[in-house]
C-alpha positions as a Markdown table, in Angstrom:
| # | Residue | x | y | z |
|---|---|---|---|---|
| 1 | Met | -0.5 | -0.4 | 0.1 |
| 2 | Thr | 1.2 | 3.2 | -0.9 |
| 3 | Gln | 0.5 | 6.7 | 0.0 |
| 4 | Leu | 1.6 | 10.3 | -1.6 |
| 5 | Val | 3.7 | 12.6 | -0.1 |
| 6 | Arg | 4.1 | 16.5 | -0.2 |
| 7 | Lys | 7.4 | 18.3 | 0.7 |
| 8 | Gly | 7.0 | 21.7 | 2.1 |
| 9 | Val | 7.2 | 25.1 | 0.1 |
| 10 | Lys | 7.5 | 28.7 | 0.5 |
| 11 | Gly | 5.9 | 31.3 | -1.5 |
| 12 | Phe | 7.4 | 30.1 | -4.6 |
| 13 | Lys | 4.3 | 30.4 | -7.3 |
| 14 | Val | 4.2 | 27.6 | -9.6 |
| 15 | Phe | 6.5 | 25.2 | -8.9 |
| 16 | Pro | 7.3 | 25.2 | -5.2 |
| 17 | Arg | 10.3 | 22.8 | -4.2 |
| 18 | Leu | 12.7 | 24.6 | -1.1 |
| 19 | Phe | 15.5 | 22.3 | -0.2 |
| 20 | Leu | 15.8 | 23.6 | 3.8 |
| 21 | Gln | 13.6 | 20.3 | 5.3 |
| 22 | Arg | 14.6 | 17.2 | 7.1 |
| 23 | Leu | 14.7 | 15.3 | 3.7 |
| 24 | Glu | 15.0 | 12.1 | 5.8 |
| 25 | Lys | 11.7 | 12.8 | 7.7 |
| 26 | Leu | 10.0 | 12.4 | 4.2 |
| 27 | Arg | 12.1 | 10.4 | 2.4 |
| 28 | Arg | 10.8 | 7.5 | 5.8 |
| 29 | Gly | 7.3 | 8.8 | 5.5 |
| 30 | Val | 7.9 | 10.1 | 9.6 |
| 31 | Lys | 4.6 | 11.6 | 10.7 |
| 32 | Val | 5.0 | 15.2 | 12.8 |
| 33 | Asp | 3.1 | 16.6 | 15.1 |
| 34 | Lys | 0.6 | 19.0 | 14.0 |
| 35 | Gln | 1.4 | 22.5 | 15.2 |
| 36 | Lys | 0.0 | 25.8 | 15.3 |
| 37 | Lys | 0.3 | 27.6 | 12.2 |
| 38 | Ala | 3.5 | 30.2 | 12.1 |
| 39 | Lys | 2.6 | 33.3 | 10.9 |
| 40 | Gly | 5.2 | 36.0 | 9.5 |
| 41 | Lys | 6.9 | 36.0 | 5.7 |
| 42 | Asn | 9.4 | 33.1 | 7.5 |
| 43 | Ala | 6.6 | 30.6 | 8.2 |
| 44 | Trp | 8.3 | 27.5 | 6.6 |
| 45 | Arg | 6.0 | 24.2 | 6.4 |
| 46 | Arg | 7.6 | 21.0 | 6.8 |
| 47 | Trp | 5.2 | 17.5 | 6.9 |
| 48 | Tyr | 1.8 | 19.1 | 8.4 |
| 49 | Gln | 3.6 | 21.0 | 10.5 |
| 50 | Trp | 4.7 | 24.8 | 10.5 |
| 51 | Ile | 7.7 | 26.6 | 12.1 |
| 52 | Asn | 9.0 | 29.4 | 12.6 |
| 53 | Glu | 12.5 | 28.7 | 12.0 |
| 54 | Ile | 14.5 | 25.8 | 10.4 |
| 55 | Pro | 15.7 | 24.0 | 13.4 |
| 56 | Pro | 20.0 | 23.8 | 13.2 |
| 57 | Ser | 19.9 | 19.9 | 13.2 |
| 58 | Glu | 17.0 | 20.0 | 9.7 |
| 59 | Arg | 19.9 | 23.0 | 7.9 |
| 60 | Phe | 21.1 | 20.4 | 5.5 |
| 61 | Thr | 23.0 | 23.8 | 3.3 |
| 62 | Ser | 24.1 | 26.0 | 6.1 |
| 63 | Gly | 27.9 | 24.9 | 5.0 |
| 64 | Phe | 27.7 | 26.2 | 1.8 |
| 65 | Pro | 27.5 | 30.2 | 2.3 |
| 66 | Glu | 28.1 | 30.8 | -1.3 |
| 67 | Phe | 24.8 | 29.6 | -2.8 |
| 68 | Arg | 22.0 | 32.0 | -2.6 |
| 69 | Arg | 19.4 | 29.7 | -2.9 |
| 70 | Ile | 18.9 | 26.0 | -2.6 |
| 71 | Gln | 15.9 | 23.8 | -4.2 |
| 72 | Asp | 15.1 | 20.8 | -6.4 |
| 73 | Pro | 16.1 | 18.5 | -4.1 |
| 74 | Ala | 16.1 | 14.7 | -4.8 |
| 75 | Trp | 17.3 | 11.6 | -3.6 |
| 76 | Ser | 19.3 | 8.7 | -5.4 |
| 77 | Pro | 17.4 | 5.5 | -5.6 |
| 78 | Asp | 20.2 | 4.2 | -3.2 |
| 79 | Gly | 19.7 | 7.1 | -0.6 |
| 80 | Thr | 23.3 | 8.2 | -0.7 |
| 81 | Gln | 23.0 | 10.8 | -3.4 |
| 82 | Ile | 21.2 | 14.3 | -3.3 |
| 83 | Ala | 21.0 | 16.3 | -6.0 |
| 84 | Phe | 19.9 | 19.4 | -6.1 |
| 85 | Arg | 19.1 | 22.7 | -8.1 |
| 86 | Gly | 22.0 | 25.8 | -6.4 |
| 87 | Asp | 21.9 | 29.4 | -7.6 |
| 88 | Gln | 25.4 | 31.1 | -7.2 |
| 89 | Ser | 25.0 | 34.0 | -9.2 |
| 90 | Gly | 21.7 | 34.3 | -10.9 |
| 91 | Asp | 22.5 | 31.2 | -13.2 |
| 92 | Pro | 21.0 | 28.6 | -11.2 |
| 93 | Glu | 23.3 | 25.2 | -12.2 |
| 94 | Leu | 22.5 | 21.2 | -10.8 |
| 95 | Tyr | 24.6 | 19.8 | -7.8 |
| 96 | Val | 25.3 | 16.7 | -5.8 |
| 97 | Met | 26.3 | 15.7 | -2.3 |
| 98 | Gly | 26.1 | 13.5 | -0.6 |
| 99 | Ala | 23.5 | 12.7 | 2.0 |
| 100 | Thr | 25.2 | 14.4 | 5.0 |
| 101 | Gly | 25.7 | 17.3 | 3.0 |
| 102 | Ser | 29.6 | 16.3 | 1.8 |
| 103 | Asn | 31.2 | 15.9 | -1.0 |
| 104 | Leu | 29.4 | 19.0 | -3.2 |
| 105 | Arg | 30.7 | 18.5 | -6.6 |
| 106 | Gln | 29.0 | 20.7 | -9.7 |
| 107 | Leu | 27.1 | 18.8 | -12.2 |
| 108 | Thr | 26.0 | 21.5 | -15.2 |
| 109 | His | 28.0 | 24.4 | -16.8 |
| 110 | Ser | 25.3 | 25.9 | -19.1 |
| 111 | Pro | 24.5 | 29.7 | -19.4 |
| 112 | Gly | 20.5 | 29.1 | -19.1 |
| 113 | Glu | 19.3 | 28.0 | -16.0 |
| 114 | Asp | 19.1 | 24.0 | -15.2 |
| 115 | Trp | 16.1 | 22.8 | -12.8 |
| 116 | Thr | 14.2 | 19.6 | -11.3 |
| 117 | Pro | 16.9 | 17.1 | -11.5 |
| 118 | Ala | 15.1 | 13.6 | -11.5 |
| 119 | Trp | 17.0 | 10.3 | -10.6 |
| 120 | Ser | 16.8 | 7.2 | -12.7 |
| 121 | Pro | 16.1 | 4.2 | -10.9 |
| 122 | Asp | 19.6 | 2.9 | -11.3 |
| 123 | Gly | 20.9 | 5.7 | -10.3 |
| 124 | Thr | 23.1 | 6.1 | -13.4 |
| 125 | His | 21.6 | 9.2 | -15.4 |
| 126 | Leu | 19.5 | 12.1 | -14.2 |
| 127 | Ala | 17.0 | 14.2 | -16.2 |
| 128 | Phe | 16.4 | 17.7 | -15.8 |
| 129 | Ser | 14.8 | 21.3 | -17.4 |
| 130 | Ser | 17.0 | 23.6 | -18.5 |
| 131 | Arg | 16.7 | 27.1 | -20.6 |
| 132 | Arg | 19.9 | 26.3 | -22.4 |
| 133 | Ser | 18.8 | 26.1 | -25.8 |
| 134 | Asn | 16.4 | 28.2 | -27.4 |
| 135 | Gly | 14.9 | 30.2 | -24.5 |
| 136 | Ser | 12.4 | 27.6 | -23.3 |
| 137 | Trp | 11.8 | 24.6 | -20.8 |
| 138 | Asp | 13.1 | 20.9 | -22.6 |
| 139 | Ile | 14.0 | 18.1 | -20.8 |
| 140 | Phe | 17.5 | 17.1 | -21.2 |
| 141 | Thr | 19.1 | 13.6 | -19.7 |
| 142 | Met | 22.5 | 13.5 | -18.5 |
| 143 | Arg | 24.8 | 10.5 | -16.6 |
| 144 | Ser | 25.2 | 11.2 | -12.5 |
| 145 | Asp | 28.3 | 12.6 | -13.0 |
| 146 | Gly | 26.9 | 15.3 | -15.4 |
| 147 | Ser | 28.6 | 13.7 | -18.6 |
| 148 | Glu | 27.2 | 13.0 | -21.8 |
| 149 | Val | 24.1 | 15.8 | -21.9 |
| 150 | Thr | 21.4 | 14.4 | -24.1 |
| 151 | Gln | 18.6 | 17.2 | -25.0 |
| 152 | Leu | 15.2 | 15.2 | -25.5 |
| 153 | Thr | 12.8 | 17.8 | -26.5 |
| 154 | Phe | 13.1 | 20.6 | -29.7 |
| 155 | Asp | 9.9 | 22.4 | -29.5 |
| 156 | Ser | 9.3 | 25.9 | -28.5 |
| 157 | Trp | 7.0 | 25.1 | -25.8 |
| 158 | Asp | 8.2 | 24.5 | -22.1 |
| 159 | Asn | 8.1 | 21.2 | -21.0 |
| 160 | Tyr | 9.0 | 21.0 | -17.3 |
| 161 | Leu | 9.4 | 18.8 | -13.8 |
| 162 | Pro | 11.2 | 15.5 | -15.7 |
| 163 | Asp | 10.1 | 11.9 | -13.3 |
| 164 | Trp | 11.7 | 8.9 | -14.7 |
| 165 | Ser | 9.2 | 5.9 | -14.9 |
| 166 | Pro | 9.6 | 3.0 | -12.1 |
| 167 | Asp | 11.4 | 0.7 | -14.9 |
| 168 | Gly | 13.9 | 3.4 | -16.5 |
| 169 | Asn | 12.0 | 2.8 | -20.2 |
| 170 | Arg | 10.3 | 6.5 | -20.4 |
| 171 | Ile | 10.6 | 10.2 | -18.9 |
| 172 | Ala | 7.2 | 11.7 | -17.4 |
| 173 | Phe | 7.3 | 15.4 | -18.0 |
| 174 | Ala | 4.5 | 18.5 | -18.0 |
| 175 | Ser | 4.2 | 20.9 | -21.3 |
| 176 | Asn | 2.1 | 23.7 | -22.5 |
| 177 | Arg | 3.0 | 22.1 | -26.4 |
| 178 | Ser | -1.3 | 21.8 | -26.6 |
| 179 | Gly | -2.0 | 25.2 | -25.4 |
| 180 | Asn | -1.7 | 24.7 | -21.9 |
| 181 | Trp | -0.6 | 22.7 | -19.3 |
| 182 | Asp | -0.8 | 18.9 | -19.6 |
| 183 | Ile | 1.2 | 15.3 | -18.8 |
| 184 | Phe | 3.1 | 13.8 | -21.1 |
| 185 | Thr | 5.6 | 11.1 | -21.5 |
| 186 | Met | 8.2 | 10.0 | -23.5 |
| 187 | Asp | 11.0 | 7.4 | -24.4 |
| 188 | Thr | 14.2 | 8.1 | -23.1 |
| 189 | Glu | 15.6 | 9.1 | -26.1 |
| 190 | Gly | 12.4 | 11.6 | -26.5 |
| 191 | Ser | 10.3 | 9.6 | -29.0 |
| 192 | Ser | 7.0 | 7.8 | -28.8 |
| 193 | Val | 5.6 | 10.9 | -27.0 |
| 194 | Gln | 1.7 | 10.4 | -25.3 |
| 195 | Gln | -0.4 | 12.6 | -23.7 |
| 196 | Leu | -2.0 | 11.8 | -21.2 |
| 197 | Thr | -4.5 | 14.7 | -20.0 |
| 198 | Asp | -6.4 | 17.1 | -21.7 |
| 199 | His | -7.8 | 20.2 | -20.2 |
| 200 | Pro | -8.4 | 23.2 | -20.4 |
| 201 | Ser | -6.5 | 24.1 | -16.1 |
| 202 | Val | -3.2 | 23.3 | -15.2 |
| 203 | Asp | -1.9 | 19.8 | -15.2 |
| 204 | Ile | 1.5 | 19.7 | -13.5 |
| 205 | Glu | 4.2 | 17.7 | -11.7 |
| 206 | Pro | 3.9 | 14.3 | -12.7 |
| 207 | Val | 5.2 | 11.2 | -10.5 |
| 208 | Trp | 5.1 | 8.1 | -11.1 |
| 209 | Ser | 3.6 | 5.5 | -9.1 |
| 210 | Pro | 5.9 | 2.7 | -7.9 |
| 211 | Asp | 4.4 | 0.0 | -10.2 |
| 212 | Gly | 4.6 | 2.8 | -13.0 |
| 213 | Ser | 0.3 | 1.8 | -14.1 |
| 214 | Gln | 0.0 | 5.5 | -13.1 |
| 215 | Leu | 0.8 | 9.1 | -12.6 |
| 216 | Ala | 0.0 | 11.1 | -9.8 |
| 217 | Phe | -0.1 | 14.8 | -10.5 |
| 218 | Ala | -1.2 | 18.5 | -9.5 |
| 219 | Thr | -4.2 | 20.6 | -11.4 |
| 220 | Leu | -5.7 | 23.6 | -10.9 |
| 221 | Arg | -9.5 | 21.8 | -11.8 |
| 222 | Thr | -11.1 | 24.2 | -9.1 |
| 223 | Pro | -9.0 | 27.5 | -8.8 |
| 224 | Glu | -10.9 | 28.4 | -6.2 |
| 225 | Ser | -9.9 | 25.2 | -3.7 |
| 226 | Gly | -6.1 | 25.8 | -5.0 |
| 227 | Tyr | -3.6 | 22.7 | -6.4 |
| 228 | Glu | -5.9 | 19.1 | -6.7 |
| 229 | Val | -3.8 | 16.0 | -6.9 |
| 230 | Phe | -5.3 | 13.9 | -9.3 |
| 231 | Leu | -4.1 | 11.0 | -10.3 |
| 232 | Val | -4.0 | 9.2 | -14.5 |
| 233 | Asp | -4.2 | 5.2 | -15.2 |
| 234 | Leu | -0.9 | 4.7 | -17.8 |
| 235 | Asp | -3.6 | 2.4 | -19.8 |
| 236 | Gly | -6.5 | 4.6 | -20.8 |
| 237 | Gly | -6.5 | 7.4 | -19.6 |
| 238 | Gln | -8.7 | 7.5 | -16.6 |
| 239 | Glu | -8.4 | 10.4 | -14.5 |
| 240 | Ser | -9.5 | 10.2 | -10.8 |
| 241 | Gly | -9.5 | 13.2 | -7.8 |
| 242 | Thr | -7.7 | 11.9 | -4.7 |
| 243 | Gly | -9.1 | 14.9 | -2.4 |
| 244 | Gln | -5.7 | 16.1 | -1.3 |
| 245 | Gln | -5.1 | 19.4 | -1.7 |
| 246 | Gly | -1.2 | 20.5 | -2.7 |
| 247 | Tyr | 1.0 | 19.0 | -5.0 |
| 248 | Pro | 2.8 | 15.0 | -4.8 |
| 249 | Thr | 6.5 | 15.0 | -4.9 |
| 250 | Asp | 6.7 | 11.8 | -4.1 |
| 251 | Trp | 5.3 | 8.5 | -3.4 |
| 252 | Ile | 5.9 | 6.6 | -0.2 |
| 253 | Ala | 5.5 | 2.6 | 1.4 |
| 254 | Gln | 3.5 | 3.3 | 4.6 |
| 255 | Ser | 4.4 | 1.9 | 7.9 |
| 256 | Glu | 3.7 | 1.8 | 11.0 |
| 257 | Asp | 4.9 | 5.5 | 12.5 |
| 258 | Ser | 3.4 | 7.0 | 9.3 |
| 259 | Arg | -0.1 | 5.6 | 10.4 |
């Protein structure tokens, strides 16, 4: 049995993925007791808890003062590394570090922004979004050491938020190539593109189910209620709402301490 996990956010308009939160809690699905909502512009939400300041024990990146902002954390499949987007000079690049914050390495060195790293299931590659080619967002892949960068999408529309299928054969992503944001999949060479959603609202943040049979995504089908998590079947394209608000960013196995 699986459940969806939502990561904490702080005021980042459409694609809110902030790094300063306790990633191990999210990865293991440890439940945090709900507290009174913190107030003010510095209030952060982690799991279902609001706090006014990230405790020092939960700051993975305090040793990197050269970064103006760190976002888009992504655990490697074996749990030993974290890829992320780091901004030192206004040109965000992708980096990877050990799970404890050690061995920081820069993976990309492009003049365009590089965002949203997503690991392949075997940990050998990363898919990511970049504006390095024509000013629009495109999907790229590279080896986990930053080599062999390959562009998968080439159109003038935006292609964003890649997520690798559990079997490693396909990549889900959000794109506005249909005139609005919808969910698509393609193979790892950028071909065999399949459109899964077709709705005039915004559909973003695709996340594969562990068995590869469904994708969770965030949608604005009812804008007055904010983003809601929907599911779409890969076989047949049937959609269903979950009743959960927010953005799905991971699936985890349900454990005793997360119930």
